[in-house]
N, C-alpha and C positions, 0 to 999 in steps of 0.2 A: 447450554443452548441450545434454546429452538430455532433449527437452519428452515427456517419459511422463511426466505430473501433470495434474491436470483443475483449471486453478484457477478460482473465480466471485468478484470481487468486488463488494460492493452501499457502495457512499458516498457519505453522505447528510450534506445540511449547511445547516444555522440558520444564516441575516445578517439579526438583526433580524426574526426572525417570516416568514420567503419561505422556502422551504422546496426545497429543490434532493435531485435524487438521481445517480447515476452507477452502471450495471449493466456489467461487462464478465465476459464468459467466456471462459478461455483455455489455448493450454498452456506449459506452461513447467514445467522443473526442478524439485526439493524434495529438499533433501539434511541428514543432519545432522553435524556439526564441532564438535567441540570445546563438545561440551554446549548448543553454540545449534542451532539447526531452521533453512536457510534456503531460502525460497520467490523465484525468479527469473522473471521472464515479460517477454515484449516490451510494448510498446503504440508504438500506429502511431498516426500523428496525420496524418488523411485532407486537412489542410487547410493542413500543414505539407512533403507526405508522406515523414517521416519517421519512423524509429523508433527507441526506446529501450527503451533495459535498466532494469527495474526490479530492486533486490533488500531484500528484507524481514529483517532478521537478527531474529529472533525467541528472547529471551532469558524463557523460561518464563512467568512470569505479572509481569514485572518491568520489562522494555524489549521495545520493539525501532525497531529504524533501518532508516528506509527511504533506499536510497540507487542516485536513478536516471540514470543516463548519458546521455550523447548532451548534444545542444546545449543542454538546459535542465539541465544539472547540480543536483540539491538533496540533499537532504541534512538531513533530518526525525530526533531523534531525541526516542522517544514516552517519556519513563519519568513510570511507573505515582507518580504527585503529586510531582512535581515540576518545575518550566518552565525550559526550556531555548530558548535565543535561535539560531536554526535560518537558513541562510541559506536560499533558495526560489526560484529560479528562473525568471520569465514569458519571455512572448515579444519582454515590453518590453526586460526588464532584473532586477537582483534585487533581492530584497529580504532585511529580515531580520524575520526573522518572532520573535514567542513562542508557542513553545508547550509547551499543559500539559497531562499526561495524567491526567484523572478513574479510571479502568479501563484494565485491559487483561484481557480472560483467554482463555487456552488447552488445548487441549484434544489439538495435535497433540503426532502420537507416529508409529512408523516408518513407518504404511504416510498418511498423512493426519490430517486433524482442522480443527480451529476454530480461529478467531482472528478477537478483535473486540477493537476500539483505540478510546474516547470520550476526547476531546479536545477543546482551543479551541485557536483562533487569537486573534492581537493585532498589532496593530500602532501602533508606537509606542504601546504600553502602554493603546491601546483594543482594545477585544473586536470583534472579527473576526467569527470565526463558530464554532459548535461544532460538531461536525465525530463523526461514526461512520465505522468500518469494521466491514465483515462482513466477512470470506476463510474460504471454504469447498479445501478440499485434499482432492485422490482422485487411484487410480490411471486413469489414462486408460482409457477400454474400449476397441474396436477404431474403434467409432463413430464416439465422441471424435476418434484420430488421424486419417482418412479427412474431417473435414469442415475439422478446422483451427479459426485463431482467428474468432471470429465474437465478436461487441459485439452489444447488447440495449440 
């Protein structure tokens, strides 16, 4: 995987009034294949001292599939206006979660762009959290390549 794109991710969660935010800035790959855009990057878990590969398959403003490999295999289907049951792996075991996607906005083109997804997660049909992911993809500049992966 040639990591020649700078990928910036902001994830926001609201758990019954308690808000959280995660920021990640990393190098990864970005390509188009068969009408879909693919964003791939490595995530590092310092506590477990392991890396996982995350791949986002983006089908315009209709569907985003998040696939995460490694020890915590996960596959979430984020399809606008639909609820899917998906397996989500945690460090303590697997959960079956419901995922309902209310909006997907993509401006991804040949040189990158932005992706925003808003969705809810439910466990046993009880609302767990409201989530928003904003991803920016752009060609990496030389100084981005030299600094490598950074987390905020």
